[in-house]
C-alpha positions as CSV (number, residue, x, y, z in Angstrom):
1,M,7.0,-22.5,-2.5
2,S,9.5,-19.7,-1.8
3,A,8.5,-16.5,-0.2
4,H,8.3,-14.1,-2.5
5,I,7.1,-10.1,-3.5
6,T,5.3,-9.8,-6.6
7,V,5.4,-6.1,-8.7
8,G,3.7,-4.9,-11.6
9,Y,5.8,-3.8,-14.3
10,N,4.5,-1.8,-17.5
11,A,7.5,0.4,-18.8
12,S,6.5,3.3,-17.2
13,A,7.8,5.5,-14.8
14,S,5.8,4.9,-12.0
15,S,6.1,1.1,-12.7
16,M,9.8,1.5,-12.7
17,S,9.4,3.3,-9.0
18,A,7.5,0.6,-7.8
19,V,9.8,-2.3,-9.2
20,F,12.9,-0.5,-7.0
21,W,10.4,0.1,-4.0
22,A,9.9,-3.5,-4.2
23,A,13.1,-4.6,-4.7
24,G,14.2,-2.5,-1.6
25,E,11.5,-4.5,0.6
26,A,12.2,-8.0,-1.4
27,A,16.0,-7.4,-0.3
28,A,15.6,-6.6,3.6
29,R,13.1,-9.5,3.8
30,A,15.3,-11.8,2.2
31,V,12.7,-13.0,-0.1
32,E,12.5,-13.4,-4.1
33,L,11.3,-10.6,-6.4
34,R,8.8,-11.2,-9.0
35,I,8.5,-8.8,-12.0
36,V,5.2,-9.4,-13.4
37,S,3.7,-8.2,-16.7
38,S,0.7,-8.6,-18.6
39,R,1.1,-8.9,-22.4
40,T,-2.4,-7.6,-22.9
41,G,-2.0,-4.4,-20.5
42,R,-5.6,-4.9,-19.8
43,S,-7.5,-5.4,-16.5
44,S,-10.8,-7.3,-16.4
45,G,-12.5,-3.9,-15.6
46,D,-10.5,-2.0,-18.5
47,A,-8.6,-0.2,-16.0
48,F,-5.2,-0.5,-16.8
49,V,-3.3,1.2,-20.1
50,A,0.3,0.0,-20.8
51,G,3.1,2.0,-20.8
52,P,4.6,3.8,-24.2
53,D,7.1,1.1,-24.4
54,F,5.2,-1.8,-23.3
55,E,5.2,-3.5,-26.9
56,A,9.4,-3.6,-26.4
57,L,8.2,-6.6,-23.8
58,V,7.5,-8.8,-26.3
59,E,9.2,-7.4,-29.4
60,G,11.8,-5.2,-30.7
61,D,15.6,-4.5,-29.9
62,V,15.1,-3.4,-26.5
63,D,13.7,-5.5,-23.7
64,P,12.7,-3.5,-20.7
65,I,11.6,-6.1,-18.4
66,E,15.2,-7.5,-18.8
67,A,16.6,-4.3,-18.8
68,I,14.9,-3.2,-15.4
69,C,15.8,-6.9,-13.8
70,Q,19.6,-6.3,-14.7
71,S,19.1,-2.8,-12.9
72,V,17.9,-4.5,-10.1
73,R,20.2,-7.2,-9.5
74,L,23.0,-4.5,-9.8
75,A,21.2,-2.4,-7.1
76,H,20.9,-5.8,-5.2
77,P,23.7,-8.0,-5.4
78,G,22.4,-11.5,-4.4
79,L,18.5,-11.0,-4.4
80,S,16.9,-13.6,-6.2
81,V,15.0,-12.1,-8.9
82,T,12.6,-13.7,-11.8
83,T,10.5,-11.7,-14.6
84,E,7.3,-13.2,-16.2
85,V,5.0,-11.6,-19.1
86,R,1.6,-13.0,-19.0
87,S,-0.9,-13.2,-21.8
88,D,-4.1,-12.6,-19.2
89,T,-5.2,-9.7,-17.5
90,V,-3.2,-7.3,-15.7
91,H,-5.4,-8.4,-12.3
92,D,-4.8,-11.9,-13.2
93,A,-1.5,-11.5,-14.0
94,L,-0.9,-10.0,-10.4
95,I,-3.3,-11.6,-8.1
96,G,-5.5,-13.9,-10.5
97,H,-3.3,-16.9,-11.9
98,D,-3.1,-20.3,-10.6
99,A,-0.1,-19.8,-8.6
100,L,-2.2,-17.8,-6.2
101,I,-4.8,-19.3,-5.2
102,G,-2.5,-21.7,-3.0
103,A,-1.6,-19.8,0.5
104,D,1.6,-21.5,0.3
105,D,2.6,-19.4,-3.1
106,R,0.9,-16.2,-1.7
107,P,3.0,-13.6,-2.1
108,E,3.9,-11.4,1.0
109,L,3.1,-8.2,-0.7
110,V,1.7,-7.2,-4.1
111,V,3.4,-3.9,-5.2
112,V,2.0,-1.4,-8.0
113,G,2.6,2.2,-9.1
114,S,0.5,4.9,-9.6
115,S,0.5,8.0,-11.8
116,H,0.0,11.7,-11.1
117,H,-1.1,11.8,-15.0
118,E,-4.9,13.3,-15.6
119,G,-7.2,12.0,-18.0
120,P,-7.7,8.5,-19.1
121,A,-4.2,7.5,-18.5
122,G,-4.2,8.7,-14.7
123,S,-7.8,7.2,-14.2
124,W,-6.7,3.6,-15.8
125,F,-3.6,3.5,-13.1
126,E,-5.8,4.8,-10.4
127,S,-8.5,2.1,-10.8
128,T,-6.1,-1.0,-10.9
129,A,-4.4,0.1,-7.8
130,L,-7.7,0.6,-6.4
131,W,-9.1,-2.6,-7.9
132,L,-5.9,-4.4,-6.3
133,T,-6.5,-2.9,-2.5
134,R,-10.4,-4.6,-2.8
135,H,-9.4,-8.0,-4.4
136,S,-6.0,-9.1,-3.5
137,P,-5.5,-11.6,-0.4
138,C,-2.4,-10.0,0.7
139,P,-1.7,-6.6,1.2
140,V,-0.9,-4.1,-1.6
141,V,1.5,-1.2,-1.5
142,V,0.7,1.8,-4.2
143,V,3.8,3.6,-5.2
144,R,3.5,7.2,-6.3
145,S,6.5,9.5,-5.6
146,H,9.3,8.9,-8.1
147,E,11.9,10.1,-5.3
148,L,12.1,7.1,-3.2
149,N,14.3,5.8,-0.3
150,E,16.1,2.7,-0.3
151,R,14.2,2.1,2.9
152,P,11.3,3.8,4.6
153,L,12.5,6.1,7.2
154,R,9.5,5.9,9.1
155,I,6.0,4.0,9.4
156,V,2.9,5.8,9.7
157,V,-0.4,3.7,10.5
158,G,-4.0,5.2,10.8
159,V,-5.8,3.2,13.5
160,D,-9.8,3.6,14.3
161,G,-10.4,0.7,17.0
162,S,-11.9,-1.8,14.4
163,A,-10.4,-5.4,14.2
164,Q,-9.5,-4.3,10.4
165,S,-7.2,-1.6,11.4
166,D,-5.7,-4.0,14.3
167,V,-4.6,-6.0,11.6
168,A,-2.7,-3.0,9.5
169,L,-1.5,-2.0,13.1
170,G,0.1,-5.3,13.7
171,W,1.7,-5.4,9.8
172,A,3.0,-1.7,10.6
173,A,4.8,-3.1,13.6
174,A,6.4,-5.8,12.0
175,E,7.7,-3.4,9.1
176,A,8.9,-0.9,11.6
177,D,10.7,-3.7,13.0
178,L,12.1,-5.3,10.3
179,H,13.5,-1.8,9.1
180,H,14.4,-0.8,12.7
181,I,12.4,2.7,12.2
182,E,10.4,4.4,14.4
183,L,6.1,3.7,13.9
184,V,3.9,6.8,14.2
185,V,0.4,5.7,15.6
186,V,-2.5,8.0,13.9
187,H,-6.2,8.3,14.8
188,G,-8.4,10.9,13.1
189,W,-11.6,12.2,14.3
190,D,-14.0,14.7,13.3
191,A,-16.6,15.6,15.7
192,P,-20.0,16.6,13.9
193,Y,-21.4,18.7,16.6
194,Q,-20.8,22.5,16.0
195,G,-23.3,24.0,18.3
196,V,-22.4,25.6,21.7
197,D,-25.3,24.2,24.1
198,L,-24.1,21.9,27.1
199,A,-25.5,18.7,24.7
200,S,-23.0,19.6,21.8
201,Q,-19.9,20.2,24.1
202,Q,-21.0,16.8,26.2
203,A,-21.1,15.0,22.7
204,R,-17.7,16.7,21.7
205,D,-16.0,15.6,25.3
206,L,-17.4,11.7,24.7
207,R,-15.7,11.8,21.4
208,E,-12.4,13.3,22.4
209,V,-12.2,10.8,25.2
210,D,-13.0,7.8,22.6
211,A,-10.3,8.9,20.4
212,A,-7.6,9.1,23.4
213,C,-8.6,5.4,24.6
214,I,-8.3,4.4,20.8
215,I,-4.9,5.5,20.1
216,D,-3.7,4.6,24.0
217,R,-4.6,1.2,23.2
218,A,-3.2,1.1,19.7
219,V,0.0,2.2,21.3
220,E,0.4,-0.2,23.9
221,T,-0.7,-2.8,21.4
222,A,2.4,-1.6,19.0
223,R,4.8,-1.4,21.8
224,E,3.7,-5.4,22.5
225,L,4.3,-5.8,19.0
226,S,7.6,-3.9,18.0
227,G,10.7,-2.7,19.8
228,T,11.1,0.0,17.9
229,E,10.1,3.5,18.9
230,V,6.2,3.6,19.0
231,S,4.6,7.4,19.2
232,G,0.9,8.1,19.4
233,L,-1.1,11.5,17.8
234,V,-4.4,12.0,17.7
235,V,-5.6,14.8,15.4
236,S,-9.1,16.6,15.3
237,Q,-9.9,16.5,11.7
238,R,-11.0,13.7,9.2
239,P,-8.9,10.8,9.2
240,L,-7.7,11.2,5.8
241,A,-6.7,14.6,6.0
242,G,-4.9,13.8,9.4
243,L,-3.1,10.8,7.8
244,L,-1.8,13.3,4.6
245,E,-1.2,15.9,7.3
246,T,1.1,13.9,9.4
247,T,3.1,12.2,6.9
248,R,6.3,13.1,5.5
249,P,9.0,12.6,2.6
250,G,10.4,8.8,3.4
251,D,7.5,7.7,5.2
252,L,5.4,4.4,4.9
253,L,1.8,4.8,5.3
254,V,-0.6,2.0,6.3
255,V,-3.8,1.8,6.2
256,G,-6.5,-0.9,7.0
257,S,-9.3,-2.5,4.5
258,R,-12.3,-4.7,4.7
259,G,-12.0,-5.6,0.9
260,R,-15.4,-4.5,-0.4
261,G,-16.4,-2.9,2.6
262,A,-15.3,0.7,3.8
263,I,-13.4,0.9,7.4
264,A,-15.0,2.7,10.1
265,S,-12.1,5.4,10.0
266,A,-13.3,6.1,5.9
267,V,-9.8,4.4,4.9
268,L,-11.3,2.7,2.0
269,G,-15.0,3.4,0.4
270,S,-15.5,7.0,-1.0
271,T,-12.5,8.5,0.1
272,S,-9.9,5.4,-1.1
273,K,-9.4,7.0,-4.7
274,S,-8.7,10.4,-2.9
275,L,-5.7,8.5,-0.6
276,L,-4.1,6.5,-3.1
277,D,-4.2,10.0,-5.3
278,R,-2.8,12.3,-3.1
279,S,-0.5,10.6,-0.7
280,P,2.8,11.6,-1.7
281,V,4.5,8.0,0.0
282,P,3.6,4.8,-0.7
283,V,0.7,3.5,0.5
284,V,-0.1,-0.2,1.8
285,V,-3.6,-1.2,2.2
286,V,-3.8,-4.4,4.5
287,R,-7.2,-6.5,4.4
288,G,-8.4,-7.8,7.7
289,H,-9.2,-11.2,6.8
290,P,-8.7,-13.3,3.2
291,E,-12.5,-14.1,3.0
292,T,-13.5,-10.1,3.3
């Protein structure tokens, strides 16, 4: 089967941004781009709302999915682009259909748009993205911004010393190599000890030393894996805040996942929605192992 990237499209502005981001990535990787839509516009958890022009995917004089397909081909001549409008749920359309059961036809990435909308529409978009990050057998990219560069200008990856974040680090290193851009490795830590006694200070010192060891090891590993510039950054605040503070326009933010569990750095779990909701740049969630 051909290597490919799958992107979800429902005629909304955010899904359009996702399509063009995915097209740039597919062109850089020289793989096929598959644009997939769900006729039902519903997820297995009722967590997806179709865009206002979604019905035109199926009927009417305007066919948005064909129109965006043609736009992608004009922007990326030579890129293989296919489209598919499915009758099952959006979740099954993106990662649950028969083509994805076998590893031979598993996409390299699944890309979806998210939304800055408030209320039910915003919640539906966010829930779909969150569901995919927890269940997809391959890395998931959630695109929020409508002002995207043709390619990432810098890769920022969060690490915490766990095996799952090591997998994310490896993916980020390969992505930095692909685009010949800088890789920034970030470790955030927040000392819970606020006292002024000797024991509290010693505990904080130990946490600080541990953070330095984690970032040093991660940077060394990244330099072994990547031929691009690699820098490390330790931020003495909660990981989520540290990652968001580090990112800047044009970045691609990479984090690890345990699937249904929560990574030690709290990337997924209680703060996952906040990360996907607040990040101004595309977020890649890389699962540690397919079975997790």
